[in-house]
DSSP file (Angstrom, degrees, kcal/mol; ACC not computed):
  #  RESIDUE AA STRUCTURE BP1 BP2  ACC     N-H-->O    O-->H-N    N-H-->O    O-->H-N    TCO  KAPPA ALPHA  PHI   PSI    X-CA   Y-CA   Z-CA
    1    1 A M              0   0    0      0, 0.0     2,-0.1     0, 0.0   114,-0.1   0.000 360.0 360.0 360.0 140.3   -1.4   19.9  -10.1
    2    2 A L        +     0   0    0    112,-0.1   112,-1.9   111,-0.0     2,-0.3  -0.433 360.0 177.2 -72.5 144.3    1.3   17.5  -11.3
    3    3 A S  E     -A  113   0A   0    110,-0.2     2,-0.4    -2,-0.1   110,-0.3  -0.972  24.0-150.4-146.9 161.7    1.0   13.9  -10.3
    4    4 A R  E     -A  112   0A   0    108,-2.7   108,-2.8    -2,-0.3     2,-0.4  -1.000  13.8-159.6-133.0 131.1    2.7   10.5  -10.8
    5    5 A I  E     -A  111   0A   0     -2,-0.4     2,-0.4   106,-0.2   106,-0.2  -0.949   9.1-178.9-117.0 132.9    0.8    7.2  -10.6
    6    6 A V  E     +A  110   0A   0    104,-2.8   104,-3.0    -2,-0.4     2,-0.4  -0.990   5.8 178.7-128.2 137.4    2.4    3.9  -10.0
    7    7 A E  E     -A  109   0A   0     -2,-0.4     2,-0.4   102,-0.2   102,-0.2  -0.999   8.6-179.9-144.0 137.3    0.5    0.6   -9.9
    8    8 A R  E     -A  108   0A   0    100,-2.2   100,-3.0    -2,-0.4     2,-0.3  -1.000   8.0-171.1-136.4 138.1    1.5   -3.0   -9.4
    9    9 A S  E     -A  107   0A   0     -2,-0.4     2,-0.3    98,-0.2    98,-0.2  -0.900   5.2-173.5-127.6 156.4   -0.8   -6.1   -9.4
   10   10 A V  E     -A  106   0A   0     96,-2.1    96,-2.9    -2,-0.3     2,-0.5  -0.990  24.5-126.9-146.5 142.6   -0.4   -9.7   -8.6
   11   11 A V  E     -A  105   0A   0     -2,-0.3     2,-0.4    94,-0.2    94,-0.2  -0.800  29.9-163.9 -90.4 131.3   -2.7  -12.7   -9.0
   12   12 A V  E     -A  104   0A   0     92,-3.3    92,-2.7    -2,-0.5     2,-2.2  -0.957  24.9-134.6-122.3 131.1   -3.1  -14.6   -5.7
   13   13 A A  S    S+     0   0    0     -2,-0.4     2,-0.3    90,-0.2    90,-0.2  -0.499  79.1  86.8 -81.2  70.6   -4.5  -18.1   -5.2
   14   14 A A  S    S-     0   0    0     -2,-2.2    -2,-0.2    90,-0.1   130,-0.1  -0.974  81.0 -97.8-161.5 159.3   -6.7  -17.0   -2.3
   15   15 A T     >  -     0   0    0     -2,-0.3     4,-2.2   128,-0.1     5,-0.2  -0.388  37.2-109.5 -78.6 160.3  -10.1  -15.5   -1.6
   16   16 A P  H  > S+     0   0    0      0, 0.0     4,-3.0     0, 0.0     5,-0.2   0.877 119.8  58.3 -55.5 -37.2  -10.6  -11.7   -1.1
   17   17 A W  H  > S+     0   0    0      2,-0.2     4,-2.3     1,-0.2     5,-0.2   0.923 106.5  46.6 -59.5 -45.8  -11.4  -12.5    2.6
   18   18 A T  H  > S+     0   0    0      2,-0.2     4,-1.9     1,-0.2    -1,-0.2   0.927 114.6  46.5 -64.1 -44.9   -8.0  -14.2    3.1
   19   19 A I  H  X S+     0   0    0     -4,-2.2     4,-3.0     1,-0.2    -2,-0.2   0.914 111.0  53.0 -63.4 -42.7   -6.2  -11.3    1.4
   20   20 A W  H  X S+     0   0    0     -4,-3.0     4,-2.7     1,-0.2    -1,-0.2   0.906 107.1  52.1 -59.4 -43.1   -8.2   -8.7    3.4
   21   21 A R  H  X S+     0   0    0     -4,-2.3     4,-0.7     2,-0.2    -1,-0.2   0.913 113.4  43.8 -60.9 -42.9   -7.2  -10.4    6.6
   22   22 A V  H >< S+     0   0    0     -4,-1.9     3,-0.6     1,-0.2    -2,-0.2   0.941 115.9  48.1 -65.8 -47.1   -3.5  -10.3    5.7
   23   23 A L  H 3< S+     0   0    0     -4,-3.0    -2,-0.2     1,-0.2    -1,-0.2   0.879 115.6  41.9 -62.9 -41.1   -3.7   -6.7    4.4
   24   24 A T  H 3< S+     0   0    0     -4,-2.7     2,-1.7    -5,-0.2    19,-0.3   0.455  86.3  93.6 -93.4  -0.4   -5.6   -5.3    7.4
   25   25 A D    X<  +     0   0    0     -4,-0.7     3,-1.9    -3,-0.6     4,-0.4  -0.585  52.3 172.0 -86.8  74.4   -3.6   -7.1   10.2
   26   26 A F  G >   +     0   0    0     -2,-1.7     3,-1.4     1,-0.3    13,-0.6   0.811  67.7  65.3 -57.6 -33.3   -1.3   -4.1   10.5
   27   27 A S  G 3  S+     0   0    0      1,-0.3     3,-0.3    -3,-0.2    -1,-0.3   0.738 102.1  50.2 -64.7 -20.2    0.4   -5.6   13.6
   28   28 A A  G X> S+     0   0    0     -3,-1.9     3,-1.9     1,-0.2     4,-0.7   0.534  81.7  93.6 -93.3  -7.3    1.8   -8.5   11.4
   29   29 A W  H X> S+     0   0    0     -3,-1.4     4,-3.1    -4,-0.4     3,-0.8   0.832  76.7  63.6 -57.0 -33.3    3.2   -6.2    8.6
   30   30 A Q  H 34 S+     0   0    0     -4,-0.4    -1,-0.3    -3,-0.3    -2,-0.1   0.774 100.9  53.4 -63.2 -23.8    6.6   -6.2   10.3
   31   31 A R  H <4 S+     0   0    0     -3,-1.9    -1,-0.2     1,-0.1    -2,-0.2   0.728 129.2   8.9 -83.3 -22.2    6.9  -10.0    9.7
   32   32 A W  H << S+     0   0    0     -3,-0.8    -2,-0.2    -4,-0.7    -3,-0.1   0.600 102.3  87.8-133.3 -15.7    6.2  -10.0    6.0
   33   33 A N     <  +     0   0    0     -4,-3.1    -1,-0.1    -5,-0.2   102,-0.1  -0.773  37.4 175.0-102.7 101.3    6.1   -6.5    4.4
   34   34 A P  S    S+     0   0    0      0, 0.0    -1,-0.2     0, 0.0    20,-0.1   0.771  82.0  48.8 -73.4 -24.6    9.5   -5.2    3.3
   35   35 A F  S    S+     0   0    0     96,-0.3    19,-3.3     1,-0.3    97,-0.1   0.893 128.6  19.3 -81.6 -43.4    8.1   -2.0    1.7
   36   36 A M  S    S+     0   0    0     17,-0.2    -1,-0.3    95,-0.1    17,-0.2  -0.708  74.7 175.3-126.3  77.3    6.0   -0.9    4.6
   37   37 A P        +     0   0    0      0, 0.0     2,-0.3     0, 0.0    16,-0.1   0.480  64.6  35.3 -72.6  -1.3    7.5   -2.8    7.5
   38   38 A S  E     +B   52   0A   0     14,-0.9    14,-2.4    -9,-0.1     2,-0.3  -0.964  53.8 169.6-152.5 135.6    5.3   -1.2   10.2
   39   39 A M  E     -B   51   0A   0    -13,-0.6     2,-0.5    -2,-0.3    12,-0.2  -0.949  12.5-168.5-143.6 122.4    1.7    0.1   10.3
   40   40 A Q  E     +B   50   0A   0     10,-2.6    10,-2.3    -2,-0.3     2,-0.3  -0.955  49.9  41.0-117.5 127.3    0.1    1.1   13.6
   41   41 A G  S    S-     0   0    0     -2,-0.5     2,-0.3     8,-0.2   -15,-0.2  -0.889  84.9 -65.4 135.9-166.3   -3.6    1.8   13.9
   42   42 A T        -     0   0    0      6,-0.3     2,-1.9    -2,-0.3    25,-0.2  -0.912  34.5-117.2-125.2 152.1   -6.7    0.2   12.5
   43   43 A A  S    S+     0   0    0    -19,-0.3     2,-0.4    -2,-0.3   -19,-0.0  -0.445  70.5 124.0 -85.4  64.4   -8.2   -0.2    9.1
   44   44 A E  S >  S-     0   0    0     -2,-1.9     3,-2.2     4,-0.0    23,-0.3  -0.988  70.4 -99.0-127.2 135.6  -11.3    1.9    9.7
   45   45 A A  T 3  S+     0   0    0     -2,-0.4    23,-0.2     1,-0.3     3,-0.1  -0.220 108.8  22.1 -53.7 134.7  -12.3    4.9    7.7
   46   46 A G  T 3  S+     0   0    0     21,-3.7    -1,-0.3     1,-0.3     2,-0.2   0.256  93.7 125.5  91.8 -10.8  -11.3    8.2    9.4
   47   47 A Q    <   -     0   0    0     -3,-2.2    20,-3.2    20,-0.2     2,-0.4  -0.574  57.0-131.8 -83.7 142.8   -8.6    6.6   11.5
   48   48 A D  E     - C   0  66A   0     18,-0.2     2,-0.4    -2,-0.2    -6,-0.3  -0.754  25.0-169.1 -88.6 139.6   -5.0    7.9   11.5
   49   49 A V  E     - C   0  65A   0     16,-3.1    16,-3.1    -2,-0.4     2,-0.6  -0.962  17.0-137.1-129.2 148.2   -2.3    5.3   11.1
   50   50 A E  E     -BC  40  64A   0    -10,-2.3   -10,-2.6    -2,-0.4     2,-0.3  -0.922  28.3-174.8-107.5 123.4    1.4    5.6   11.5
   51   51 A A  E     -BC  39  63A   0     12,-3.2    12,-2.8    -2,-0.6     2,-0.5  -0.860  24.5-147.5-119.2 149.8    3.5    3.8    8.8
   52   52 A L  E     -BC  38  62A   0    -14,-2.4   -14,-0.9    -2,-0.3     2,-0.4  -0.983  25.1-170.8-108.2 126.7    7.1    3.2    8.2
   53   53 A I  E     - C   0  61A   0      8,-2.6     8,-2.6    -2,-0.5     2,-0.9  -0.974  17.8-151.6-125.1 130.6    7.8    3.1    4.4
   54   54 A R        +     0   0    0    -19,-3.3     5,-0.1    -2,-0.4    -2,-0.0  -0.833  32.4 154.0-101.3  98.4   11.1    2.1    2.8
   55   55 A L        +     0   0    0     -2,-0.9    76,-0.2     4,-0.2    -1,-0.2   0.862  68.2  35.1 -93.9 -40.8   11.3    4.1   -0.4
   56   56 A W  S    S-     0   0    0      3,-0.2    -1,-0.1    75,-0.0     3,-0.1   0.136 112.3 -98.1-108.2  20.8   14.9    4.4   -1.3
   57   57 A G  S    S+     0   0    0      1,-0.2    -3,-0.1    70,-0.1     2,-0.0   0.438  95.7 103.5  79.5  -2.0   16.3    1.1   -0.1
   58   58 A N  S    S-     0   0    0      1,-0.3    -1,-0.2     3,-0.0     3,-0.1  -0.043  87.9 -47.4 -93.3-161.2   17.5    2.7    3.1
   59   59 A S  S    S-     0   0    0      1,-0.1    -1,-0.3    -3,-0.1    -4,-0.2  -0.428  74.6 -92.4 -69.3 149.8   16.0    2.5    6.5
   60   60 A P        -     0   0    0      0, 0.0    -6,-0.3     0, 0.0    -1,-0.1  -0.266  35.8-141.2 -65.3 148.8   12.2    3.1    6.6
   61   61 A S  E     -C   53   0A   0     -8,-2.6    -8,-2.6    -3,-0.1     2,-0.2  -0.868  20.2-112.2-109.8 145.0   10.9    6.7    7.2
   62   62 A P  E     +C   52   0A   0      0, 0.0     2,-0.3     0, 0.0   -10,-0.2  -0.530  35.2 178.2 -79.9 142.5    7.8    7.5    9.3
   63   63 A Y  E     -C   51   0A   0    -12,-2.8   -12,-3.2    -2,-0.2     2,-0.6  -0.998  24.7-137.4-140.0 140.5    4.6    8.8    7.7
   64   64 A M  E     +C   50   0A   0     -2,-0.3    17,-0.5    17,-0.3     2,-0.3  -0.884  31.9 177.7 -96.0 126.8    1.2    9.7    9.1
   65   65 A L  E     -CD  49  80A   0    -16,-3.1   -16,-3.1    -2,-0.6     2,-0.4  -0.853  21.1-139.2-125.2 160.8   -1.6    8.4    6.9
   66   66 A R  E     -CD  48  79A   0     13,-2.7    13,-2.4    -2,-0.3     2,-0.9  -0.977  20.0-124.5-122.0 136.4   -5.3    8.5    7.2
   67   67 A V  E     + D   0  78A   0    -20,-3.2   -21,-3.7    -2,-0.4    11,-0.2  -0.704  33.0 173.7 -76.6 109.2   -7.7    5.7    6.3
   68   68 A Q  E     +     0   0A   0      9,-2.5     2,-0.3    -2,-0.9    -1,-0.2   0.805  66.3  11.2 -85.7 -32.7  -10.0    7.3    3.8
   69   69 A Q  E     + D   0  77A   0      8,-1.4     8,-2.8    -3,-0.1    -1,-0.3  -0.993  51.2 179.6-150.8 137.3  -11.8    4.2    2.8
   70   70 A A  E     - D   0  76A   0     -2,-0.3     2,-0.8     6,-0.2     6,-0.2  -0.728  10.2-179.4-139.7  87.0  -12.1    0.7    4.1
   71   71 A D  E >>  - D   0  75A   0      4,-2.8     3,-2.9    -2,-0.3     4,-2.2  -0.809  41.4-108.5 -91.9 108.4  -14.5   -1.4    1.9
   72   72 A F  T 34 S-     0   0    0     -2,-0.8   -55,-0.1     1,-0.3    -1,-0.1  -0.037  92.7 -11.2 -43.9 121.7  -14.5   -4.9    3.5
   73   73 A C  T 34 S+     0   0    0      1,-0.1    -1,-0.3   -57,-0.1   -53,-0.1   0.566 134.0  64.0  63.9  13.0  -12.7   -7.4    1.3
   74   74 A R  T <4 S+     0   0    0     -3,-2.9    22,-3.4     1,-0.3     2,-0.3   0.682 101.2   0.1-127.5 -50.2  -12.5   -4.9   -1.6
   75   75 A Q  E  <  -DE  71  95A   0     -4,-2.2    -4,-2.8    20,-0.2     2,-0.4  -0.992  38.1-169.4-157.1 139.1  -10.5   -1.8   -1.1
   76   76 A L  E     -DE  70  94A   0     18,-2.3    18,-3.0    -2,-0.3     2,-0.5  -0.997  15.4-169.2-128.7 125.7   -8.4    0.1    1.4
   77   77 A V  E     -DE  69  93A   0     -8,-2.8    -9,-2.5    -2,-0.4    -8,-1.4  -0.970   3.9-176.4-122.1 125.4   -7.4    3.7    0.7
   78   78 A L  E     -DE  67  92A   0     14,-2.9    14,-3.1    -2,-0.5     2,-0.3  -0.942   4.5-170.4-118.7 140.2   -4.8    5.6    2.7
   79   79 A T  E     +DE  66  91A   0    -13,-2.4   -13,-2.7    -2,-0.4     2,-0.3  -0.929  14.7 145.2-128.9 155.3   -3.8    9.3    2.2
   80   80 A G  E     -DE  65  90A   0     10,-1.9    10,-3.2    -2,-0.3     2,-0.3  -0.978  31.7-124.0-170.5 177.0   -1.1   11.5    3.6
   81   81 A S  E     - E   0  89A   0    -17,-0.5     2,-0.7    -2,-0.3   -17,-0.3  -0.978  23.8-117.8-136.1 147.7    1.3   14.4    2.9
   82   82 A F  S    S-     0   0    0      6,-1.8     2,-3.2    -2,-0.3     6,-0.4  -0.793  86.5 -40.2 -86.1 115.9    5.0   14.8    3.0
   83   83 A R  S    S+     0   0    0     -2,-0.7    -1,-0.1     4,-0.1    -2,-0.1  -0.285 133.3   4.6  64.6 -60.6    5.8   17.5    5.6
   84   84 A M  S >> S-     0   0    0     -2,-3.2     3,-1.7     4,-0.0     4,-0.6  -0.992  92.9 -83.1-150.1 151.3    2.9   19.7    4.6
   85   85 A P  T 34 S+     0   0    0      0, 0.0    -4,-0.1     0, 0.0    29,-0.1  -0.231 110.7  30.3 -56.2 139.5    0.0   19.5    2.1
   86   86 A G  T 34 S+     0   0    0     27,-0.2    29,-2.5    28,-0.0    30,-0.2   0.097  99.1  82.3 100.9 -21.8    0.9   20.4   -1.4
   87   87 A L  T <4 S-     0   0    0     -3,-1.7    29,-2.7    -5,-0.3    30,-0.4   0.967 119.1 -20.0 -77.3 -56.7    4.5   19.3   -1.4
   88   88 A A  S  < S-     0   0    0     -4,-0.6    -6,-1.8    -6,-0.4     2,-0.4  -0.693  71.9-172.9-154.5  94.1    4.0   15.6   -2.0
   89   89 A D  E     -EF  81 113A   0     24,-3.6    24,-2.5    -8,-0.2     2,-0.4  -0.747  12.3-157.8 -92.6 136.9    0.5   14.3   -1.3
   90   90 A V  E     -EF  80 112A   0    -10,-3.2   -10,-1.9    -2,-0.4     2,-0.4  -0.878  19.0-169.2-121.5 148.4    0.0   10.6   -1.5
   91   91 A I  E     -EF  79 111A   0     20,-1.7    20,-2.1    -2,-0.4     2,-0.5  -0.970   8.8-166.1-129.6 117.3   -2.9    8.2   -2.0
   92   92 A H  E     -EF  78 110A   0    -14,-3.1   -14,-2.9    -2,-0.4     2,-0.5  -0.917  10.4-172.6 -99.1 125.6   -2.2    4.5   -1.4
   93   93 A C  E     -EF  77 109A   0     16,-2.9    16,-3.4    -2,-0.5     2,-0.6  -0.980   9.7-169.1-124.4 122.7   -5.0    2.3   -2.8
   94   94 A F  E     -EF  76 108A   0    -18,-3.0   -18,-2.3    -2,-0.5     2,-0.4  -0.954  12.5-172.6-111.0 118.7   -5.1   -1.4   -2.2
   95   95 A I  E     -EF  75 107A   0     12,-2.9    12,-2.8    -2,-0.6     2,-0.5  -0.939  10.8-164.3-119.6 132.7   -7.8   -3.1   -4.4
   96   96 A I  E     - F   0 106A   0    -22,-3.4     2,-0.5    -2,-0.4    10,-0.2  -0.969   9.7-177.8-116.0 122.8   -8.8   -6.8   -4.1
   97   97 A A  E     - F   0 105A   0      8,-2.6     8,-3.1    -2,-0.5     2,-0.3  -0.981  23.8-131.9-124.1 124.1  -10.8   -8.2   -7.1
   98   98 A Q  E     + F   0 104A   0     -2,-0.5     6,-0.3     6,-0.2     3,-0.1  -0.584  22.3 179.9 -74.2 128.9  -12.1  -11.8   -7.1
   99   99 A L  E     -     0   0A   0      4,-2.9     2,-0.2     1,-0.4     5,-0.2   0.811  67.6 -24.7 -97.1 -40.3  -11.3  -13.6  -10.3
  100  100 A D  E >  S- F   0 103A   0      3,-1.8     3,-0.7     0, 0.0    -1,-0.4  -0.846  88.9 -66.4-154.7-168.8  -12.9  -17.0   -9.5
  101  101 A S  T 3  S+     0   0    0     -2,-0.2     3,-0.0     1,-0.2   -86,-0.0   0.714 132.3  22.3 -65.4 -19.3  -13.8  -18.9   -6.4
  102  102 A H  T 3  S+     0   0    0      1,-0.1     2,-0.4   -87,-0.1    -1,-0.2   0.314 114.4  69.3-127.7   7.4  -10.2  -19.4   -5.3
  103  103 A T  E <   + F   0 100A   0     -3,-0.7    -4,-2.9   -90,-0.2    -3,-1.8  -0.983  49.7 174.8-136.5 141.3   -8.3  -16.7   -7.0
  104  104 A S  E     -AF  12  98A   0    -92,-2.7   -92,-3.3    -2,-0.4     2,-0.5  -0.927  27.0-126.4-137.4 161.1   -8.1  -12.9   -6.7
  105  105 A R  E     -AF  11  97A   0     -8,-3.1    -8,-2.6    -2,-0.3     2,-0.5  -0.955  19.9-159.8-108.9 129.8   -6.1  -10.0   -8.1
  106  106 A F  E     -AF  10  96A   0    -96,-2.9   -96,-2.1    -2,-0.5     2,-0.4  -0.948  10.6-172.8-109.0 123.7   -4.4   -7.7   -5.5
  107  107 A T  E     -AF   9  95A   0    -12,-2.8   -12,-2.9    -2,-0.5     2,-0.6  -0.967  11.1-164.6-120.4 131.0   -3.5   -4.2   -6.9
  108  108 A H  E     -AF   8  94A   0   -100,-3.0  -100,-2.2    -2,-0.4     2,-0.4  -0.962  15.7-175.7-113.0 115.3   -1.4   -1.6   -5.0
  109  109 A G  E     -AF   7  93A   0    -16,-3.4   -16,-2.9    -2,-0.6     2,-0.4  -0.865   8.0-169.3-112.8 147.7   -1.8    1.8   -6.5
  110  110 A L  E     -AF   6  92A   0   -104,-3.0  -104,-2.8    -2,-0.4     2,-0.5  -0.996   3.8-172.9-136.7 129.0    0.1    5.0   -5.5
  111  111 A R  E     -AF   5  91A   0    -20,-2.1   -20,-1.7    -2,-0.4     2,-0.5  -0.988   5.1-173.4-121.7 124.0   -0.6    8.5   -6.7
  112  112 A V  E     +AF   4  90A   0   -108,-2.8  -108,-2.7    -2,-0.5     2,-0.3  -0.970  10.6 170.7-116.1 128.2    1.8   11.3   -5.6
  113  113 A S  E     +AF   3  89A   0    -24,-2.5   -24,-3.6    -2,-0.5     2,-0.2  -0.952  22.6  79.3-134.9 155.6    0.9   14.9   -6.4
  114  114 A G  S >  S-     0   0    0   -112,-1.9     3,-1.2    -2,-0.3   -27,-0.3  -0.769  86.4 -58.3 136.9 179.0    2.3   18.2   -5.5
  115  115 A I  T 3  S+     0   0    0    -29,-2.5     4,-0.3     1,-0.3   -28,-0.2   0.715 125.1  58.6 -71.0 -19.8    5.1   20.6   -6.3
  116  116 A F  T >> S+     0   0    0    -29,-2.7     4,-1.6   -30,-0.2     3,-0.6   0.654  82.7  87.7 -79.9 -14.5    7.9   18.1   -5.5
  117  117 A V  H <> S+     0   0    0     -3,-1.2     4,-1.8   -30,-0.4     3,-0.3   0.885  83.0  52.6 -57.1 -45.6    6.6   15.7   -8.2
  118  118 A P  H 34 S+     0   0    0      0, 0.0    -1,-0.2     0, 0.0     4,-0.2   0.866 112.8  46.6 -59.8 -32.7    8.6   17.1  -11.1
  119  119 A L  H <4 S+     0   0    0     -3,-0.6    -2,-0.2    -4,-0.3     4,-0.2   0.804 126.0  28.1 -75.4 -29.6   11.8   16.9   -9.1
  120  120 A L  H  X S+     0   0    0     -4,-1.6     4,-3.4    -3,-0.3     5,-0.3   0.376  83.0 111.5-115.2   2.7   11.1   13.3   -7.9
  121  121 A A  H  X S+     0   0    0     -4,-1.8     4,-2.4     1,-0.2     5,-0.2   0.873  83.9  42.5 -52.0 -49.6    9.0   11.7  -10.6
  122  122 A G  H  > S+     0   0    0     -4,-0.2     4,-2.2     2,-0.2    -1,-0.2   0.923 117.6  45.9 -64.2 -44.9   11.6    9.2  -11.9
  123  123 A R  H  > S+     0   0    0      2,-0.2     4,-2.8     1,-0.2     5,-0.4   0.901 112.0  51.8 -65.3 -40.9   12.8    8.3   -8.4
  124  124 A I  H  X>S+     0   0    0     -4,-3.4     4,-2.5     1,-0.2     5,-0.5   0.942 110.5  48.9 -60.7 -47.2    9.2    7.9   -7.1
  125  125 A G  H  X5S+     0   0    0     -4,-2.4     4,-1.7    -5,-0.3    -2,-0.2   0.926 117.5  39.4 -59.4 -47.6    8.3    5.6  -10.0
  126  126 A R  H  X5S+     0   0    0     -4,-2.2     4,-2.4     2,-0.2     5,-0.2   0.963 121.3  41.0 -68.2 -52.8   11.4    3.4   -9.6
  127  127 A A  H  X5S+     0   0    0     -4,-2.8     4,-2.4    -5,-0.2    -3,-0.2   0.937 120.3  42.2 -65.3 -48.3   11.5    3.2   -5.8
  128  128 A A  H  X5S+     0   0    0     -4,-2.5     4,-3.2    -5,-0.4     5,-0.3   0.915 113.7  53.1 -66.5 -41.8    7.8    2.9   -5.2
  129  129 A G  H  X<S+     0   0    0     -4,-1.7     4,-2.1    -5,-0.5    -2,-0.2   0.922 112.0  44.6 -59.7 -45.0    7.4    0.4   -8.1
  130  130 A Q  H  X S+     0   0    0     -4,-2.4     4,-2.2     2,-0.2    -1,-0.2   0.919 115.4  48.1 -64.6 -43.6   10.1   -1.8   -6.7
  131  131 A G  H  X S+     0   0    0     -4,-2.4     4,-2.3    -5,-0.2   -96,-0.3   0.910 112.0  48.5 -64.0 -42.6    8.7   -1.5   -3.1
  132  132 A M  H  X S+     0   0    0     -4,-3.2     4,-2.8     2,-0.2    -1,-0.2   0.885 109.8  53.3 -65.0 -38.6    5.1   -2.2   -4.2
  133  133 A E  H  X S+     0   0    0     -4,-2.1     4,-2.3    -5,-0.3    -2,-0.2   0.928 110.5  45.8 -62.6 -45.8    6.3   -5.3   -6.2
  134  134 A T  H  X S+     0   0    0     -4,-2.2     4,-2.2     2,-0.2    -2,-0.2   0.888 113.0  50.8 -66.5 -37.2    8.1   -6.7   -3.2
  135  135 A M  H  X S+     0   0    0     -4,-2.3     4,-2.9     2,-0.2     5,-0.2   0.939 110.7  49.0 -62.9 -45.8    5.1   -6.0   -1.0
  136  136 A N  H  X S+     0   0    0     -4,-2.8     4,-2.5     1,-0.2    -2,-0.2   0.915 111.5  48.6 -60.8 -44.4    2.8   -7.7   -3.4
  137  137 A I  H  X S+     0   0    0     -4,-2.3     4,-2.0     2,-0.2    -1,-0.2   0.906 114.1  46.7 -62.8 -41.8    5.0  -10.8   -3.7
  138  138 A S  H  X S+     0   0    0     -4,-2.2     4,-2.2     2,-0.2    -2,-0.2   0.914 111.8  49.7 -67.6 -43.5    5.2  -11.1    0.1
  139  139 A L  H  X S+     0   0    0     -4,-2.9     4,-2.9     1,-0.2     5,-0.3   0.911 109.6  53.2 -60.8 -42.1    1.5  -10.6    0.6
  140  140 A K  H  X S+     0   0    0     -4,-2.5     4,-2.7    -5,-0.2     5,-0.2   0.926 108.6  49.0 -58.1 -46.7    0.8  -13.3   -2.0
  141  141 A A  H  X S+     0   0    0     -4,-2.0     4,-1.5     2,-0.2    -1,-0.2   0.915 114.2  45.2 -61.6 -43.9    3.1  -15.7   -0.2
  142  142 A V  H  X S+     0   0    0     -4,-2.2     4,-0.9     2,-0.2    -2,-0.2   0.936 115.2  46.8 -66.6 -46.4    1.4  -15.1    3.2
  143  143 A A  H >X S+     0   0    0     -4,-2.9     4,-0.7     1,-0.2     3,-0.7   0.909 112.3  49.4 -64.1 -42.8   -2.2  -15.2    1.8
  144  144 A Q  H 3< S+     0   0    0     -4,-2.7     3,-0.4    -5,-0.3    -1,-0.2   0.815 106.8  56.1 -68.8 -28.7   -1.5  -18.4   -0.2
  145  145 A A  H 3< S+     0   0    0     -4,-1.5    -1,-0.2    -5,-0.2    -2,-0.2   0.743 107.5  51.2 -71.3 -22.3    0.0  -20.1    2.9
  146  146 A R  H <<        0   0    0     -4,-0.9    -1,-0.2    -3,-0.7    -2,-0.2   0.609 360.0 360.0 -89.3 -13.7   -3.2  -19.4    4.8
  147  147 A R     <        0   0    0     -4,-0.7    -1,-0.2    -3,-0.4    -2,-0.1   0.524 360.0 360.0 -73.2 360.0   -5.7  -20.8    2.4
C-alpha cells in the first residue's frame, strides 16, 4: 500500500514529564495548538478521541482517532481513517526523548497510507509538515514556560 511519511522535531528546554503534561492535557489544546486546535478524550490506550485538525489552512475538520499507545512520558500514538479504512489511514506518533536532565526532543510523525495517497502526497507533505511545525513550536513555548 502506498504511504507518505512526514516528521518534524524540535528541541525543548523541558523534561519529558513537562512535555507529556502539555501533550496529554487535551482540554488545553485549544489555547495553544494551531494545527490540532481541539482534542476531546483521554490519552489512554484503546480510547477514542475526537480531534479537529487544520490541514489546508482553512477551518479545522473533525476526525475520530483512537489512542493505540500511550507510553508515559515517552510516546503517544493515535490512528484513524478518512471516511473509511483504506482511503487515507493515518498514524500520528508523538515521541519524547530526553537529551539531558533539562532538555528533550519532541518529534511529531505522521504516516498516511491508502488509495488517496498518490493523489494527495504533495499536499499532505506540505500541509501536514507546516501544521506539525507550528504545533511543535507552540508546544515548545508552553512547555518551556512551565519549567
